[in-house]
N, C-alpha and C positions, 0 to 999 in steps of 0.2 A: 559474618558481620551482619548487624542489624541496625536499626535506627539508634540515634544518639542517646546516651543516658541523660543528655541535655534535656531537661525539663519536659515533662508531659503536661499538656494544657488541661487535663481533666480537672485538676484542682481548681483552676480558675473558672472553668465552666460551671462547677458546682456552686461557686460564689460565696458560700458561707465562710470557708477558711480565709479567703482573701478579705472579705468584709471585716471579719473579726480581727485580722492582722492590722488592717488599716486603722481600725478604731483604737487598737492598742498603741500604734505608732502616733496617732493624733493626740491621744491622752498623754503619752510620754514626752513628746517633743513640742506640743502646742503650736506656737506660731512658726516653728521651724519645720513643720509638716505642711504639705500642700497637695491638694488634689485638683487644683484649678486647671482648667483646660489650657490656658495660655502658658503656664509654667510647665505643664506636662509636655506640651508641644515643643517648647524650647529645649527640653531635655531629651527629646526623641529624634533630633536631627542634628547632623554635623554640618561641615562647611561645603560638602560636595554634592554630587548628583544622586547619592543613594536615597532610596525611598524612606521617608521618615516612619518611625514606629514608636508610639508614645508609651511611657510607663503608666501604671495605675496611680502612682503617687511619687512625690519627691520629698526626701528628707535631707535637711542640711545638718551634717554632722560637724562637731567642733573638736572632738578628741578621738583618739584611737579606741578608747573604751566605748564611746558612743557608736562607732562603726561596728565594733564587736557586738554590742547589744542589738543593733538593727539586724545584722547578719544572723545572729542566733535566733531571733524571732522569725525571720524569713525562712530559715532552715526548718524550724519546727512546723511552719505552715506549708512548706514545700513551694514557696513563692520565689521567682527569680530576683536576682540582685544585679544591678547594672551600675558600676562606678562612673562618676562624672567629674571632670576636672574643670577645664575652661571651654569645652565644646569645640575645640579646633580640629577634631579628628577628620581625616579625609577618606577613611575606609569603613564608615558605618559602625565603628566600635561601640558607640553609645546608644544605638537604636535598641529599643525594647521589643524584640521580635516576638516575645511571648508575654508581653505586659510585665508586671512586677514592680519593684521599687527601685527608683534611681536614688543612689546615695551621692549627694553633691558634697564634694570635699573642698569647695572653694573658700570655706571659712577656716580651714585648717592652715593658717598662714604664719605660724610661729617659726622663727629661725632659732632652733633649740640650742645650737652650740657652734662656735667657730674656734678651731684650734689652729692658729696661724703657724705655730711651730711645726705642726704635722701636715700642713697644707690640706686640711679637710674640714668638713662641716656636716651637721645633721639638721635637716629641715623637715617640717611637716609637708604632706603631699600636695597641699594646695598652694604652696609658695611657687610663684612663677620665676622664670629665669631672670626677668628684668628686676623683679623685687629683690632677688638674692644679690644681683650685681650692684644694685643701688646701695644695698646694705654693706657690701664689701668695699665700697669706693674708697674709704679712708684707711683700709688695711693694706693696700698694695697688692691685693689678691683679686682674682676673678674666676668665674666659672665659664668655660668657653663654649660649651655645646649650645648651638644656636640654630634651631630648626626654622627660624623665620617668624612663625607665630609666637606670641608671648604665652607659650603653653605652660601648664603646671608641671613641676618637676616630677610629681607622682605619675602624671600621664606620660611624660617623656620616658620615664623608666619603664612603664607598662607597655609602651610600644617600641622600645629599644631605639629611640629616636637618635638622629644625628643632625647634620646640617652643613652650613657653608664652610666651617672650619674643621670638619672631620679629617681632612687630609693631613692636618698637623696634630690635632688633639684627640682624635678618635671619636667614638660614639658613646652613647650611654652605657653600652656594655663594658667598655674599658674604664669608665669614670664613676660607676656606682660601686662603692666599697661594701655596703650592706644595706639591708632593708628591715623595716618592721612591717609585717603582713598579718592581716586578719584572714584566717582560713575559713572555708565554707561552714565549718561547725561553729564559728565565732571565736575559736581559740586564737590567741595572739602569739606570734613567734618573731624572734630575731633570726635573720639568716646568716649572721656572721658578726665579726668585730671590726675594728678599725685598722688592723694590721694590713700592710700592703701585699702580703702573701700569706697563704695558709694551705696546709695539706690535710686539714682535719675534716674528714668526711666528705660527703657529696657537696657540690657547689650549689647550694640552694639559691644563692643570690642570682646566679646566672639563669637558674630555672625560672625565677619569677620576673626577671628583667626580660620584657618582650612577651609576657604571658597574657597581656591585654585584658586583665581582670577575669580570666577564665579559671584561674587556680586560687585566687584570693585577691584581697584588696590591699594595695600598698598604701600605708598611712604615714610612714617616715622613710626618708632616704638619706644615707650618708654618702657624701660626694667628695671626690678629689677636687682640690683647688689648684690654681696656678698663679705665679707671680705675674703682675701686669708687665708686659714687655717695655723695656726702656725706650724703644723706638718702634713706631707703627707707621707704615707707609702703604698707601693704596694707589693702584694705577689701572687704567683701562688701555686695551690695545685692540684695534679693529683689524679684520682680515678680509681678503677678497672672497673667502668661502668658509663655510663651516668645516670642511675637510682640513683646510690649512690650520684653522684654530685648534681642532682636535689633535692634529699631528704635533703642534707646538706643546699642547698640554701633556701629551704622552711623553714627549722628550723631557719635559720638566720632571715628571715623576720618575722616569727611568734613570735620570742622572742624580736622583736623590736630593734635589734642591728643596730645603724645608720651608716651602711657602705655607702661609697660614690659611689662605683661601685661594681657590682657583676656580672661577665660575664661568661656565659657558652660557651665553645668551645669543640666540639667533636674531637676525634683523627684525623679524616679526615681533619678537618679544621686546626688543629695544624700542620699537615704534610704540607699542602698547604702554611700556613703562614711562616713556617720555610724556605721553598724554595723561596718564593716570597720576604720575608723581611730579608733574611740572618740571621735568628735566629736559636737557637739550643735548643728549648724547648723540653721536654720529650713528645714523641708522645703518649699521653694518653688523656682520657677524663678529661677536666680541668676546674676548676673555677679560675678566676682571680679577685682579690679583690683590692680595694683601700680604705684607711682609712683616714679621715680628722678630725682634732681637736687639742686640746692641747696635749703635750706629754703624760700626764697621761691618757687622754681620748682615745688616739690612742692605747696605751698599753693595756688598758682595753678591747677595741674592739677586738684587735688581740688575746688576751687570750681567750675571749669568743668564737670567731669564730674558733680558733684552737681546742677547746674542741669539738665543733660541728663537725668539719671536721674529727677528730679522731673517734668520735662515728659512723660516716658514712663510715668508711673505707678509708678515705683520707690519703695521705702521708704528710710528714712534709712540712711546708711552704718553698717556695724558694722566698726570698725577693729580690725585685729590690731596692737596697739600696741607689742608687744615682739618682738625677734627670735625668741624661742621660739614665740610665738603665730603669727608669720608662717611659720615653718618648719613648724609643725604643719598650717597651712592648706594650704600648697603640697605637703607630703608627702601629705596626704589627696587632693588633686587628682591628683598623680602616680600614686597607687595606684588611680585610678578603674577602670582596666581589670580589675585583680584584684578590686576591690570588687564589680563586676558579676558576674564569673565565680564569686565565692564564694557567690553566692545559690543555686547548685545543686551538689550533690555530683557530683564527677567530670566537671564541665562543662569545656569549652574555650572560649576567647574567640575571637570573630570581630569584627574592627573594620573598619568602612568608613573611607574616608580621602579623600573628595572635597574639592576646593577650587574655589571659584568667585569671580568678581569680586564685590567687596563689595556692589555694587548689586544683585546677584542673590541674595544670601544669604538674605534673608527668604523669598522665594518657594521657594527650595530646602528650607529647613527646614520650611516649611508643608507642602510636598509630602511630605517625609519623615515628618512627624507623621501625615499621613493614611495612609501606608503602614503605620505601626506600630500603628494602631488595631486592626487585625485580626490582628496578629502574635501567635502563640502562644508565642513564645520571650521570656524576660526580656531587656529591652533598655533602653538609656539613651542620651540625646543629650548630647554635650559637644563643645567645640571651641575653637579659637584664633580666635575670631570677628573679631579685629582684622585678620586677613589672609584671611578668607573660607574658612578650613579648618575642617571639622567632622567629627565621627565619630559613628557609632552603634556601641556595643559590645553584642554579643549574647552570651549565655551558652548555648552549644549543647551538645547531647549528641552527641559525635562518632560515636556508633554509630547514631544515628537519621537515616536517609536523608531522611525526610520533613521533619525540622527543617532539615537542611542545605540541602535544595532550597528550602524556604520562605525562608530567610535569603539564599541565593544570588539568588533572584528579587528580593528587596527591594534587595539591594546592586546588582544589575544595573540596576534602575530608577533608583536614585540616580545611578549612574555615567552612564547614558545621558542623564539630565536635565542633570547637571552639564556634560557635554561639549557638549550642545546650546546652553547659554548661555555658552559660551566658557571653561568650566572644565576640570578635569583629573580623571582617575580616582584619582590619588594625589598628595596635597599634600606628604607627608613620609615615608610608610612605604616607598616604593619599589615596584617592579613585582614582582620575584621571580617566583614561579609564579602568584601570586594575581591579577595584573592583566594577564597576557599577552593574554588574549582581548579586552581593550579598547584595546590599543595602536594597532591600525590604525584603529579608529573615531576615536581622538583625533588621530593624526598622519598618516593617509592614506598617500600614497606615500613620505613621508619615512621610513617604517619600512624601505623597501627600501634607502635610503642608510645607515641604521643597520646593516643586514645586511652591506652592502659594507664598512663600516668594521670590523665585527666579523671578517669573513672575512679582511681584509687584516692585521689585527693578530694574530689567533688562527686561522691557517689550519687547524690540526688540531682546532680546536673543543674544547680541553681545559679552558678556563677557565670554571668554574662553569656547565657546560652545562645548558640547559633553563630559563634565567632571562632575563627581560626580553623577548627577541625570539621571535615566533611562527615556526614552521618555514618558513612561506612568505616569510620576510623575506630569505632568503639567495640569492646568485647561483646560477644553475642549474649552473655548473661546479664547485660545491662539494658 
């Protein structure tokens, strides 16, 4: 093994090829090309603690063909390409570690097709989940994957995102039917059709879902849709301890009760959310539930979950009885990351993202609680406990190396423990730059096969270099 085929910086150091490329892009895209410092800085940083790294230029693409043209020019010049959606990445996906061109897809916002009879649609990559659901409002359909941030659907596919209702509806992996992708050469491909199953060839859709822009740029996404439930009910229940809350959640999963959401929030998070979102929730370790179905089905789910909650020491349900109350509750939960960060001036967020088999969840959270007892940094535990995915959000001072080292050590211990019990370093945020060091521990020699795939599809290493794969993952002849 040797260093990555991912981009050699010699071309940029020489300057002339890059300068010539930028001039061609400026001439071609005019006011949709920018090399301004402010815009470059915006496109070189995400939402979390990762060190910014700015691109040499930003181009706003409006069609798949334009993305293809940009990539083709960058490939000819040997210049890196970094896709950009809405900038909500938590793992440094959009940082331009070697400079290059950021392709902003936020203007690709066409909803190309909705086929209600087949419960699917095709959208451009810049369409956000909120935009799609607003458009679907009068059709009786909705797209359920809800990572919290109003992310672009292309970005959600690229990171294999999920969210609060994955326990019922799955993740982007299960809900993407096919993609349009621009390859590193500029070639445009479709990864599949609209059929709900196919045995025709390799599953390229699953290869690109979660590839984080390292194999190509997703420009269109075909998605599964669902009927809006006849009845939706949400409720909160507090517990004397996190352990009892987790025990209740595990019982709900093991009994197969089809809850739509089941979210854990520890008392520290509830306190932060109350202050940030002007709520008045009881400051206790809490589970938040949402139930979807017919009135009879929802009533049955509520009754079964209420019995489990009581068995585990939980208090009576507090129902969010109107859509407005329900929206306020989930908006508060979705703002949890910002709520924790807001506790300190000038802080940045650092969110862990381990996911484990549900049977291992209680032990993992207990271990995490022990780690946090001596932590000097404000932190809170939350998670999509129905599928074993939980987070610790830390509010760190990005200039304080001691704090960063302390949180890194806690995160490392969490990841190592999760992997040791059959879990993963990242349930939904993706690898980016933040989880690279754990990939080989999690996947072993399979990482070398990933490197072979990357080198075959992107031999020049221009596609979002420095993300997902460690340097030792690549064949020695690259």
